[in-house]
C-alpha positions in Angstrom: -0.1 0.0 0.0 2.8 2.3 0.8 4.5 1.7 -2.5 1.3 2.4 -4.3 0.4 5.5 -2.4 3.5 7.4 -3.1 3.3 7.5 -6.9 -0.3 8.6 -6.5 0.8 11.6 -4.1 3.3 12.6 -6.6 0.6 12.5 -9.5 -1.8 14.6 -7.4 1.0 17.4 -6.9 1.9 17.5 -10.6 0.4 20.5 -12.4 -0.5 20.0 -15.9 0.7 22.6 -18.4 -2.2 25.1 -19.1 -3.1 25.7 -22.8 -1.9 28.7 -24.6 -4.2 31.6 -23.6 -7.0 32.6 -26.0 -9.2 35.6 -26.0 -12.0 35.0 -23.6 -15.2 35.7 -25.6 -18.0 37.7 -23.9 -20.4 34.9 -25.0 -20.3 31.6 -26.5 -19.9 31.5 -30.2 -23.1 30.5 -32.0 -23.6 29.2 -35.5 -25.9 31.1 -37.8 -28.8 28.4 -37.1 -28.4 29.1 -33.5 -28.5 32.8 -33.8 -31.7 32.6 -36.1 -33.7 30.1 -34.2 -32.1 30.0 -30.6 -32.7 33.5 -29.7 -35.7 35.7 -29.5 -34.2 38.5 -31.7 -33.4 35.8 -34.4 -37.0 34.2 -34.2 -38.4 37.7 -34.6 -36.2 38.3 -37.6 -37.2 35.1 -39.3 -41.0 35.6 -38.6 -40.7 39.2 -39.9 -38.9 38.1 -42.9 -41.5 35.3 -43.7 -44.4 37.9 -43.2 -42.8 40.5 -45.4 -42.0 37.9 -48.1 -45.8 36.6 -48.1 -47.2 40.1 -48.2 -44.8 40.9 -51.2 -45.9 37.8 -53.2 -49.9 38.5 -52.6 -49.3 42.1 -53.6 -47.3 41.0 -56.9 -50.1 38.5 -57.8 -53.6 39.6 -56.7 -53.0 42.8 -54.9 -52.7 43.1 -51.1 -55.5 45.1 -49.1 -54.7 48.1 -47.1 -54.9 46.2 -43.8 -52.4 43.4 -45.3 -50.2 46.3 -46.6 -50.1 47.7 -43.0 -49.1 44.3 -41.6 -46.1 44.4 -44.3 -45.0 47.7 -43.3 -44.9 46.7 -39.5 -42.9 43.4 -40.6 -40.4 45.6 -42.6 -39.9 47.8 -39.5 -39.3 44.7 -37.5 -36.8 43.6 -39.9 -34.9 46.8 -39.9 -34.6 46.8 -36.0 -33.6 43.3 -35.7 -31.2 43.6 -38.5 -29.6 46.7 -36.7 -29.5 44.5 -33.4 -27.5 41.8 -35.2 -25.3 44.5 -36.7 -24.3 46.1 -33.3 -23.8 42.8 -31.7 -21.5 41.7 -34.4 -19.6 44.9 -34.3 -19.1 44.4 -30.5 -18.0 40.8 -30.9 -15.7 41.9 -33.7 -14.3 44.5 -31.6 -13.5 42.2 -28.7 -12.0 39.8 -31.1 -9.7 42.2 -32.6 -8.6 44.3 -29.7 -8.1 41.6 -27.1 -4.4 41.2 -27.9 -2.3 43.9 -26.6 -0.4 44.1 -29.7 -3.4 45.2 -31.6 -4.4 47.6 -29.1 -0.9 49.3 -29.3 -1.1 49.4 -33.0 -4.5 51.0 -32.9 -3.0 53.4 -30.3 -0.2 54.3 -32.4 -2.6 54.8 -35.2 -4.8 57.2 -33.3 -1.8 58.9 -31.6 0.5 59.3 -34.6 -1.5 58.8 -37.7 -4.9 60.3 -37.1 -3.8 63.5 -35.8 -1.5 63.8 -38.7 -4.6 63.2 -40.9 -6.7 65.6 -39.0 -4.0 68.2 -39.3 -4.0 67.6 -43.0 -7.6 68.0 -43.2 -7.6 71.1 -41.0 -4.9 72.7 -43.2 -6.9 71.8 -46.4 -10.1 73.1 -45.0 -8.5 76.1 -43.8 -6.6 76.8 -47.1 -10.0 76.2 -48.8 -11.5 78.8 -46.6 -8.6 81.4 -47.2 -8.6 80.5 -50.8 -12.4 81.1 -51.5 -12.3 84.5 -49.3 -9.1 85.8 -51.1 -10.5 84.9 -54.6 -13.9 86.6 -53.6 -12.0 89.7 -52.3 -9.8 89.8 -55.4 -12.9 89.6 -57.8 -15.0 91.9 -55.9 -12.1 94.5 -55.7 -11.5 94.2 -59.5 -15.3 94.5 -60.1 -15.7 97.5 -58.0 -12.8 99.1 -59.9 -14.9 98.8 -62.9 -17.8 100.3 -61.0 -15.7 103.3 -60.4 -14.7 103.5 -63.9 -18.3 103.6 -65.0 -19.0 106.3 -62.5 -16.1 108.4 -63.8 -17.2 107.9 -67.4 -20.9 109.0 -66.5 -19.5 112.1 -64.7 -17.3 113.0 -67.5 -20.0 112.5 -70.0 -22.5 114.7 -67.9 -19.9 117.5 -67.6 -19.2 117.4 -71.2 -22.7 117.6 -72.3 -23.3 120.6 -69.8 -20.6 122.5 -71.6 -22.3 122.2 -75.0 -26.0 120.6 -74.7 -26.4 120.8 -78.5 -23.7 118.3 -79.2 -25.0 115.7 -76.6 -25.3 113.0 -79.2 -21.9 113.7 -80.6 -20.5 113.6 -76.9 -22.0 110.2 -76.1 -20.8 108.8 -79.5 -17.2 110.1 -78.9 -17.2 108.5 -75.4 -18.1 105.2 -76.8 -15.8 105.4 -79.5 -12.7 106.4 -77.5 -13.5 103.7 -74.8 -14.2 100.9 -77.2 -10.9 99.2 -76.6 -11.3 99.0 -72.9 -15.0 98.5 -73.0 -16.3 97.0 -76.1 -19.8 96.6 -74.7 -19.8 100.2 -73.3 -23.5 101.8 -73.4 -23.9 105.5 -72.8 -27.2 107.5 -72.9 -28.2 111.1 -71.9 -31.6 111.4 -70.5 -33.6 114.7 -69.8 -34.7 115.0 -66.1 -36.6 118.1 -66.0 -39.1 120.0 -68.3 -36.7 122.9 -68.6 -33.8 120.9 -70.0 -32.5 122.0 -73.2 -30.7 118.8 -73.8 -32.4 116.1 -76.0 -32.1 112.5 -75.2 -29.1 110.9 -76.9 -27.6 107.4 -76.7 -24.6 105.5 -78.3 -23.1 102.0 -77.9 -24.6 98.5 -78.2 -27.4 98.7 -75.8 -27.9 94.8 -76.5 -28.7 94.1 -72.9 -31.6 96.5 -72.1 -33.3 99.5 -73.8 -31.7 102.8 -72.7 -33.4 104.3 -69.6 -36.1 106.9 -70.9 -37.4 109.9 -69.1 -38.8 110.3 -66.5 -36.1 108.4 -64.5 -37.4 106.4 -61.6 -37.8 108.7 -58.5 -34.9 107.2 -56.4 -32.5 107.9 -59.3 -33.6 111.5 -60.0 -31.7 113.5 -57.2 -28.4 111.5 -56.3 -25.7 109.9 -58.4 -25.6 106.4 -58.5 -22.9 103.7 -59.3 -23.8 100.0 -58.6 -25.1 96.9 -60.4 -28.4 95.9 -61.9 -29.6 92.6 -63.0 -31.5 91.3 -66.1 -32.9 87.8 -66.7 -32.8 86.2 -70.2 -35.7 84.0 -71.7 -33.6 80.8 -70.8 -33.2 81.8 -67.2 -29.7 83.0 -67.1 -28.9 86.3 -65.1 -26.6 89.0 -66.4 -24.8 91.4 -64.2 -24.8 95.1 -65.6 -22.7 97.9 -64.0 -24.9 100.9 -64.3 -23.7 104.6 -63.3 -26.0 107.6 -63.3 -24.3 111.1 -63.0 -25.3 114.8 -63.1 -23.5 117.7 -64.2 -21.2 119.5 -61.5 -23.2 122.2 -60.0 -26.5 121.0 -61.2 -27.2 118.0 -58.9 -30.3 117.1 -57.2 -34.0 117.6 -58.1 -33.1 120.6 -60.2 -30.8 118.7 -62.5 -31.6 119.2 -66.3 -30.4 115.9 -67.5 -28.5 112.7 -66.3 -25.7 110.6 -68.1 -26.1 107.0 -67.8 -23.4 104.4 -68.5 -23.9 100.7 -68.8 -21.1 98.1 -68.7 -22.5 94.6 -69.1 -20.5 91.7 -67.3 -19.9 89.8 -70.6 -17.0 87.7 -72.0 -14.8 90.8 -72.7 -15.1 92.2 -69.2 -14.8 88.8 -67.7 -11.5 88.4 -69.5 -10.2 91.8 -68.3 -11.0 90.7 -64.9 -9.3 87.5 -65.1 -6.2 89.6 -66.5 -6.2 91.8 -63.5 -6.9 89.3 -60.8 -6.3 85.7 -62.2 -10.0 84.7 -61.4 -12.7 83.7 -63.9 -16.3 84.7 -63.6 -18.3 81.6 -64.3 -21.9 82.0 -63.7 -24.5 84.5 -62.0 -27.6 83.9 -60.1 -29.7 86.6 -58.7 -31.9 86.3 -55.8 -35.4 87.7 -55.8 -35.9 90.7 -53.5 -39.1 92.5 -52.0 -40.4 95.9 -52.4 -43.6 97.0 -50.4 -44.2 93.4 -49.3 -44.0 92.2 -53.1 -41.6 89.9 -54.7 -39.4 91.8 -57.3 -37.6 89.5 -59.8 -34.9 90.8 -62.0 -36.2 92.7 -65.2 -36.1 90.6 -68.4 -33.1 91.2 -71.0 -33.7 92.2 -74.6 -34.9 89.2 -76.7 -31.9 87.7 -78.3 -29.5 89.5 -76.1 -26.1 87.8 -75.2 -27.4 87.3 -71.7 -26.2 83.7 -71.3 -23.6 82.6 -68.5 -20.1 83.9 -68.6 -17.8 80.9 -69.2 -18.8 77.6 -67.2 -21.8 77.7 -64.9 -20.5 77.5 -61.4 -23.4 78.5 -59.1 -22.7 76.1 -56.3 -19.6 75.9 -54.3 -18.4 72.4 -54.2 -15.4 71.5 -52.0 -12.9 72.0 -54.8 -9.9 74.3 -54.9 -10.9 75.9 -58.2 -14.3 77.0 -57.1 -15.6 79.9 -55.0 -18.4 82.3 -54.8 -18.7 86.1 -54.5 -21.8 88.0 -53.7 -22.8 91.4 -54.8 -25.7 93.6 -54.0 -27.5 94.8 -57.2 -30.6 97.4 -57.2 -33.7 96.9 -59.2 -34.0 99.9 -61.5 -37.8 100.4 -61.2 -38.2 100.1 -57.4 -34.8 100.7 -56.0 -35.0 97.5 -54.0 -31.6 95.9 -53.2 -31.0 92.1 -53.7 -28.1 89.9 -53.7 -26.4 88.2 -56.6 -23.9 85.4 -56.4 -21.2 85.1 -59.0 -19.5 81.7 -59.5 -15.9 82.0 -59.5 -13.2 79.7 -61.1 -9.4 80.1 -60.4 -6.4 78.2 -60.4 -4.4 78.0 -57.1 -1.2 78.7 -58.8 -2.4 81.7 -60.5 -3.9 82.9 -57.3 -0.8 82.5 -55.3 1.1 84.2 -58.0 -1.2 87.1 -57.8 -1.1 87.5 -54.1 2.8 87.2 -54.0 3.4 89.7 -56.9 4.7 92.1 -54.5 7.4 89.7 -53.4 8.4 88.9 -57.0 12.0 89.8 -56.8 14.6 87.1 -57.6 16.2 85.3 -54.9 20.0 85.3 -55.1 20.0 85.9 -59.0 18.4 82.3 -59.5 15.4 83.5 -61.3 13.3 82.0 -58.4 11.1 84.6 -57.0 10.9 85.0 -53.1 7.2 83.8 -53.2 8.2 80.6 -55.0 11.1 80.1 -52.7 8.7 80.2 -49.7 6.3 77.7 -51.3 9.2 75.4 -52.0 10.3 75.8 -48.4 6.7 74.9 -47.2 6.4 71.9 -49.5 10.2 70.8 -48.2 8.7 71.0 -44.7 5.6 69.0 -45.6 7.8 66.2 -47.3 10.1 66.2 -44.1 7.0 66.0 -41.9 5.7 63.0 -43.9 8.9 61.2 -43.7 9.1 61.7 -39.9 5.6 60.5 -39.4 6.1 57.5 -41.4 9.4 56.6 -39.6 7.6 57.4 -36.2 4.9 55.0 -37.2 7.3 52.2 -38.1 9.2 52.7 -35.0 6.0 52.5 -33.0 5.0 49.3 -34.6 8.3 47.9 -33.7 8.2 49.0 -30.2 4.7 47.6 -30.0 6.0 44.3 -31.1 8.9 44.2 -28.6 6.6 45.4 -25.6 3.8 42.8 -26.6 6.3 40.0 -26.9 7.3 40.6 -23.1 3.7 41.3 -22.1 2.7 38.0 -23.7 5.2 36.2 -21.6 4.0 37.9 -18.3 0.4 37.1 -19.3 1.4 33.4 -19.8 3.2 33.5 -16.5 0.3 35.0 -14.6 -2.1 32.4 -16.0 0.3 29.8 -14.6 0.2 31.4 -11.3 -3.5 31.8 -11.4 -3.9 28.1 -11.8 -1.5 27.3 -9.0 1.7 26.7 -10.7 4.2 28.8 -8.6 7.3 27.1 -10.2 6.9 28.6 -13.6 9.5 31.2 -14.6 9.5 33.6 -17.3 12.6 33.5 -19.7 14.4 37.0 -19.5 15.6 37.9 -23.0 16.5 41.5 -22.7 18.0 43.8 -20.3 15.9 46.7 -20.4 12.9 47.7 -18.2 10.7 44.9 -19.5 13.4 42.4 -18.8 13.5 43.6 -15.4 9.9 43.4 -14.9 10.1 39.8 -16.0 13.0 39.2 -13.5 10.9 40.8 -10.8 7.8 38.6 -11.6 10.1 35.5 -11.3 11.1 36.8 -7.8 7.7 37.6 -6.8 5.9 34.5 -8.2 6.2 32.7 -4.9 4.2 35.4 -3.0 0.5 35.3 -2.5 -1.3 36.9 -5.4 -3.8 39.3 -3.6 -0.9 40.7 -1.6 0.8 41.9 -4.7 -2.5 43.4 -6.0 -3.1 45.3 -2.8 0.6 46.7 -2.9 0.3 47.6 -6.6 -3.0 49.3 -6.0 -1.6 51.1 -2.9 1.4 52.5 -5.1 -1.0 53.5 -8.0 -3.1 55.6 -5.5 -0.3 57.2 -3.9 1.4 58.1 -7.2 -1.9 59.3 -8.8 -2.5 61.6 -5.6 1.2 62.8 -5.9 0.9 63.6 -9.4 -2.5 65.3 -8.9 -1.0 67.5 -6.3 1.8 68.6 -8.6 -0.6 69.3 -11.3 -2.8 71.4 -9.1 0.1 73.2 -7.8 1.4 73.8 -11.4 -2.0 75.4 -12.2 -1.5 78.2 -9.7 0.8 81.2 -10.6 4.5 80.0 -10.7 6.0 83.4 -9.7 5.2 86.9 -9.1 3.4 89.0 -11.7 5.6 92.1 -12.7 3.2 94.9 -12.2 4.9 98.3 -11.8 3.3 100.3 -9.0 1.8 97.4 -7.3 3.3 94.8 -4.8 1.4 91.3 -4.8 1.7 88.1 -3.0 -0.5 84.9 -2.5 -0.8 81.8 -0.5 -2.4 78.4 -1.0 -2.3 75.6 1.6 -4.8 72.8 0.7 -6.5 70.8 3.4 -5.9 67.5 1.6 -3.4 66.3 -1.1 -5.5 68.2 -3.6 -7.9 71.2 -2.9 -10.7 73.2 -4.6 -9.2 76.7 -4.0 -7.9 78.5 -6.8 -6.4 82.0 -7.5 -4.7 83.6 -10.3 -3.4 87.0 -11.5 -2.6 87.7 -15.1 -2.0 90.5 -17.6 -5.0 91.7 -19.7 -3.3 94.5 -21.5 -0.3 96.7 -21.0 -1.6 98.7 -18.1 -4.5 96.3 -17.2 -4.5 93.1 -15.0 -6.8 90.5 -14.1 -7.1 89.2 -10.3 -9.3 86.4 -9.1 -9.9 84.0 -6.2 -12.3 81.1 -6.3 -13.4 78.3 -3.9 -15.1 75.0 -5.4 -17.6 73.6 -2.8 -16.1 70.3 -1.2 -12.5 69.1 -1.1 -10.4 66.5 -2.7 -10.1 65.2 -6.2 -13.4 66.4 -7.5 -13.0 69.9 -6.2 -9.6 69.9 -7.8 -11.0 68.9 -11.3 -13.5 71.4 -11.2 -10.8 74.0 -10.2 -8.7 73.0 -13.2 -11.7 73.3 -15.5 -12.4 76.7 -14.2 -8.9 78.0 -14.7 -9.0 77.1 -18.6 -12.5 78.8 -18.8 -11.5 82.0 -17.0 -8.3 82.4 -19.0 -10.3 82.2 -22.2 -13.0 84.5 -21.0 -10.9 87.1 -19.5 -9.6 87.9 -23.3 -13.0 88.4 -24.3 -15.0 90.2 -21.4 -13.5 93.3 -20.1 -16.0 93.7 -17.4 -15.8 91.5 -14.2 -19.5 91.4 -14.1 -19.8 90.1 -17.8 -17.1 87.6 -17.3 -19.1 86.2 -14.3 -22.1 86.0 -16.0 -20.7 84.1 -19.0 -18.9 81.9 -16.5 -22.2 81.0 -14.8 -23.9 80.3 -17.9 -21.2 77.7 -19.1 -20.9 76.1 -15.7 -24.3 75.7 -14.6 -25.0 73.0 -17.1 -21.9 71.2 -16.4 -21.3 71.1 -12.7 -22.6 68.4 -10.4 -25.9 69.4 -8.9 -24.4 69.2 -5.5 -21.3 71.4 -6.5 -21.0 75.2 -6.9 -18.3 77.8 -7.1 -17.7 81.1 -5.3 -15.4 83.6 -6.8 -14.2 87.3 -6.8 -12.8 88.7 -10.1 -11.3 92.0 -10.3 -9.7 94.2 -13.0 -6.8 96.6 -12.1 -6.4 99.6 -14.6 -3.2 101.4 -13.7 -4.0 104.1 -16.1 -7.3 104.9 -14.5 -6.0 103.8 -10.8 -9.1 101.7 -10.5 -9.8 98.3 -9.2 -13.2 97.1 -10.5 -14.5 93.8 -9.1 -17.6 91.7 -8.8 -18.5 89.0 -6.1 -20.2 85.7 -7.0 -21.1 84.5 -3.4 -17.4 84.6 -2.2 -16.0 85.9 1.0 -15.9 89.7 1.2 -12.9 91.8 -0.1 -11.1 93.6 2.6 -9.9 97.1 1.5 -7.5 99.0 3.7 -7.2 102.7 2.3 -3.9 104.6 2.9 -5.6 107.7 4.0 -7.5 107.6 7.3 -11.1 108.8 7.6 -10.0 111.9 9.3 -6.8 113.4 9.9 -5.0 111.8 12.8 -7.5 108.9 12.9 -6.4 105.3 12.6 -6.6 103.6 9.3 -10.0 101.5 9.0 -10.3 98.5 7.0 -13.4 98.2 4.9 -15.2 95.0 4.4 -16.7 95.1 0.8 -19.6 92.7 -0.1 -21.3 93.7 -3.3 -24.3 91.5 -4.1 -23.8 88.1 -6.1 -24.7 84.7 -6.3 -22.6 81.5 -6.4 -21.7 80.1 -9.7 -22.9 76.8 -11.3 -26.3 76.4 -9.5 -28.8 74.3 -11.2 -32.0 76.1 -10.4 -34.7 77.2 -12.8 -34.0 80.6 -14.6 -30.7 80.8 -12.9 -29.2 82.9 -15.7 -31.7 85.9 -14.9 -31.4 85.5 -11.2 -27.6 85.4 -11.3 -27.3 88.5 -13.7 -30.0 90.3 -11.6 -28.3 89.9 -8.3 -24.7 90.4 -9.3 -23.3 94.0 -9.0 -20.0 95.6 -9.8 -17.9 97.9 -7.5 -14.9 100.0 -8.1 -12.2 101.2 -5.9 -9.9 104.3 -6.5 -6.3 103.1 -5.8 -4.1 105.3 -4.0 -0.4 104.9 -2.9 -0.5 102.8 0.3 -3.7 101.1 -0.1 -3.9 97.3 0.7 -6.4 94.8 -0.8 -6.8 91.3 0.6 -8.9 88.5 -1.0 -9.2 85.2 0.8 -11.4 82.0 0.9 -13.5 80.9 3.8 -10.6 78.7 4.8 -9.1 81.8 6.5 -12.2 83.3 8.1 -13.5 79.8 9.1 -10.4 78.4 10.6 -11.3 76.5 13.8 -9.6 75.9 17.0 -10.0 72.8 19.3 -13.1 74.5 20.9 -14.8 75.1 17.5 -14.5 78.6 17.4 -14.0 80.5 14.1 -11.3 82.8 13.3 -13.8 85.4 11.8 -13.8 88.3 9.6 -13.5 90.8 12.3 -10.1 89.5 13.5 -8.9 89.3 9.9 -9.8 92.9 9.4 -8.3 94.0 12.7 -4.9 92.3 11.6 -4.9 94.0 8.2 -5.6 97.5 10.1 -2.9 96.9 12.7 -0.2 95.7 10.2 -1.2 97.4 6.9 2.0 99.3 7.1 4.2 96.2 6.9 5.6 94.9 3.7 3.2 92.7 1.8 5.0 89.5 2.3 5.4 90.4 6.1 1.8 91.0 6.3 0.9 87.6 4.7 3.2 85.7 7.2 1.8 87.7 10.0 -1.8 86.6 9.1 -0.8 83.1 8.5 1.2 83.0 12.0 -2.0 84.3 13.6 -4.3 81.7 12.0 -1.8 78.9 13.0 -1.6 80.1 16.5 -5.5 80.5 16.8 -6.1 76.8 15.4 -3.4 75.3 17.6 -3.6 71.5 17.6 -6.9 71.3 15.6 -6.8 69.9 11.9 -7.0 72.0 9.1 -10.5 71.4 7.8 -10.5 73.6 4.6 -8.2 75.1 2.1 -6.5 78.3 3.1 -5.9 80.6 0.2 -5.0 84.5 0.1 -4.0 87.2 -2.3 -2.6 90.3 -0.8 -2.0 93.4 -3.0 -0.5 96.8 -1.9 -0.1 100.0 -4.0 3.5 101.2 -4.0 3.8 104.1 -1.5 5.9 106.1 -3.7 3.5 106.0 -6.4 6.4 106.3 -8.9 4.7 104.0 -11.4 1.2 105.3 -11.1 -0.3 108.1 -13.4 -1.5 111.2 -11.8 -4.7 111.3 -10.2 -7.8 112.8 -12.3 -10.8 113.4 -10.1 -13.1 113.5 -12.9 -15.2 110.3 -13.2 -13.6 108.8 -10.2 -15.5 106.1 -8.5 -14.7 105.6 -4.8 -16.0 103.4 -2.3 
């Protein structure tokens, strides 16, 4: 018996080698038959498919009644719903299968970290280039077009003045104008129209006038008194719109309602003018669309062009603006001739990027180093070179990342195999150490720890992880506070923040808004710990952004409350005081959102020989981030703004409730009165000495009691010599 028992005991202690680890599926793999007939969703899918097929066959053969058609519709809806469920489940299963291995996860991570941002940057720059490209193209076209409008205005004014000198030769004058300007404006049309009955000038016209009939007397009321230079639109029989530059001018010294006649010049936007615009700007006008407008509540459409007139599109029709680099749009205002109503017309533009770049960089067209290459071309080549280098670096980084992922995951796979053996009770398993790097050291450490109990290792690792996270969180929070003094000529400032725990919810900051304007804020997030610290970090980014937009402390707090009220936890809120210091105006303007008061110690006593008295300022204001109905209106209604006139020797102290509510072992509070008395008694000290005096008083008062809240202060003192402050201007001063 003894001999037979010993081999049995050896067999019992032997641990079989576990199989190679495989991805643990979230649920058992099923065949298509099991999915269709073994699940409720599958059975609904099969039944809906059969019903839908039956209704389809009946409808094709004899025609389905309305009730049966409704059944078929419901079956189709069920088919879509069940097919969607199958697709979602299939996607989740495929994702679990593909991303179970660490190697695949790392590869996907490298793709998202390295490749996707590069692609997003590329898309961003392409999209930004498209926006800049279209805007520049539109600007150049409109600038060139408006130049022709000014030319038409000059021609009309010159014609009016020439006719005024010799009214009997009006017909010869307009003929001469058209003939002299035929090279520049082949489609130029000029007309002279009498305005008043006392006019001795007879109507005359010259030029093509193929687009519209010349304007006849009497002119529309809105064009009888003032000169005009702009755009009108006509529409051909086939629906194409045509832009026409029209200018109306009166003789110098004879304007307004008493004018005898008007000179009218029309320059249609035809192919000739479009070619001139292209030569001048590099942009081709490719199509026009004029939107209908309204006059006295009635729709006004463009007037019809003359029958048979050349009113078709200019070049290719480009009315829409697809996402292409050779397409753009320009918008022009046009005026209806009869009613004076103003409408909008869109002009399709086509331009080559190379031509546009050459047009923009024409001012930098000097050659570089005698090479024949312009400065603009050299800069473009330099940008392309950087893009190529960036692409090479991106490819190299991706390849290196994949190689590193392979080396890392090989070690991870070995560690995974070892942990599987330990989980099954095989503490004799050892990992082969093939490298002398950190991963190799990790494998060696695993071999040394494999004889320890697993849950103790997990507890130790969890403890280290939590301690490290808290340390990093404290470092990050401290880094969010100002790292050094803000150099403000004429002011001395110091601050202090002592969290009650590893991380806290108090926050202060001071930053420059302009050359002589500075922002100063202090805030307290309700609660303590990591949640308050996270809200504090969010508040910092929000305020730094809003401080560049809103100059008024009140407006900044209103906007901050609007943004925070939808995102803060319902149990959280924030108190804050924000102040703006203007050294030129020698003022401190602040608003208080439910925060502790601001203590202001003026340099001048209330009466000669009297002691200085600290003022505790508490302007109205609610806390930030409350989730209550109509909070935006309530917040803005109760929030007030207050202004202080700064003078040399003034002291301003901002603090959180951790200062005034510091408790001793008996539960007594430090209090605002004691803080104000300290500031009154020691306000003559240097600002750093005053801060230390207040801190020592709080520590002495609290004694052995634990600190229950964050202690944060900002102390500011105006230089007593006042060398850096501008002189006092009493006009408009706002004092407390």
